C-alpha positions in Angstrom: -101.1 123.2 -65.1 -103.5 124.6 -62.7 -102.1 126.2 -59.5 -104.3 123.6 -57.6 -102.7 120.8 -59.3 -98.9 122.4 -59.1 -99.5 122.7 -55.3 -100.8 119.0 -54.7 -97.5 118.0 -56.8 -95.3 119.9 -54.6 -96.7 118.8 -51.2 -97.2 115.3 -52.4 -93.6 115.0 -53.3 -92.3 116.7 -50.4 -94.3 115.7 -47.6 -95.5 112.2 -48.5 -98.9 112.9 -46.9 -101.3 110.4 -45.8 -103.8 112.7 -46.7 -104.1 115.5 -48.7 -106.9 117.8 -49.7 -106.4 121.3 -51.6 -109.5 122.9 -51.9 -109.8 126.2 -54.4 -111.8 128.8 -52.2 -111.3 131.5 -55.0 -114.9 131.7 -56.1 -115.8 133.0 -52.3 -113.4 135.8 -52.8 -114.2 137.1 -56.2 -113.2 140.6 -56.8 -111.5 140.5 -53.3 -108.2 140.8 -55.2 -106.9 140.8 -58.4 -106.1 137.7 -60.3 -102.4 138.0 -60.9 -102.1 134.2 -61.3 -103.9 134.4 -64.6 -105.7 131.1 -64.0 -108.6 132.7 -61.3 -107.1 130.7 -58.5 -106.4 133.2 -56.0 -107.2 131.4 -52.6 -106.5 127.9 -51.8 -107.0 125.7 -48.6 -104.5 122.9 -47.8 -105.4 120.0 -45.4 -102.5 117.6 -44.9 -101.6 115.0 -42.7 -97.9 114.1 -42.8 -95.5 112.1 -40.6 -92.7 114.9 -41.3 -94.9 117.2 -39.1 -94.4 115.0 -36.0 -92.9 116.8 -33.4 -93.4 120.1 -35.1 -95.2 123.1 -33.9 -98.0 124.4 -35.5 -96.4 127.5 -36.6 -93.3 125.3 -37.9 -95.9 123.3 -40.1 -97.3 126.5 -41.5 -93.7 127.7 -42.3 -92.8 124.6 -43.8 -95.9 124.5 -46.1 -95.4 128.1 -46.9 -91.9 127.5 -47.9 -92.8 124.6 -50.0 -95.3 126.8 -52.0 -93.2 130.1 -52.1 -93.3 130.0 -56.0 -96.9 129.7 -56.2 -97.1 132.8 -53.6 -94.5 134.6 -55.4 -96.3 134.0 -58.7 -99.6 135.8 -57.3 -101.4 133.3 -55.1 -103.2 135.6 -52.8 -104.2 133.9 -49.6 -103.2 130.3 -48.4 -105.0 128.6 -45.6 -103.1 125.6 -44.1 -104.4 122.6 -41.8 -101.3 120.8 -41.1 -101.4 117.5 -38.9 -99.2 114.7 -38.1 -100.8 111.1 -38.3 -102.6 110.2 -35.0 -103.7 113.6 -34.3 -107.3 115.3 -34.2 -108.4 116.9 -37.2 -111.6 118.7 -37.9 -111.9 117.3 -41.3 
C-alpha cells in the first residue's frame, strides 16, 4: 500500500471528512531528502475539511493531523503540508 493511500485511509477513518485530497508533491523535491520510505513518496500535502475541526485553532488542527500521521512521519515521510478546515470555512482549494 502506498504512503498516499495509507494517509487517505487514516484520515478518512478518524476525521470522517466532507472533503479530503492528498497530493504527492515528492517529484517537486527530488534529491532534496533521501527516500526513507522506500516508495519515492517523501512530500505530501493534505487538504481536509472535517466537522471535527470546528472550534479548533489552526495549530490544533495541524497537531491533530500530525498525530494521526505520526507513524508515516516516523517511517520516513519527510514533509507534510496541512490545509485543514471546518465545514463552511473559506478554503483556497
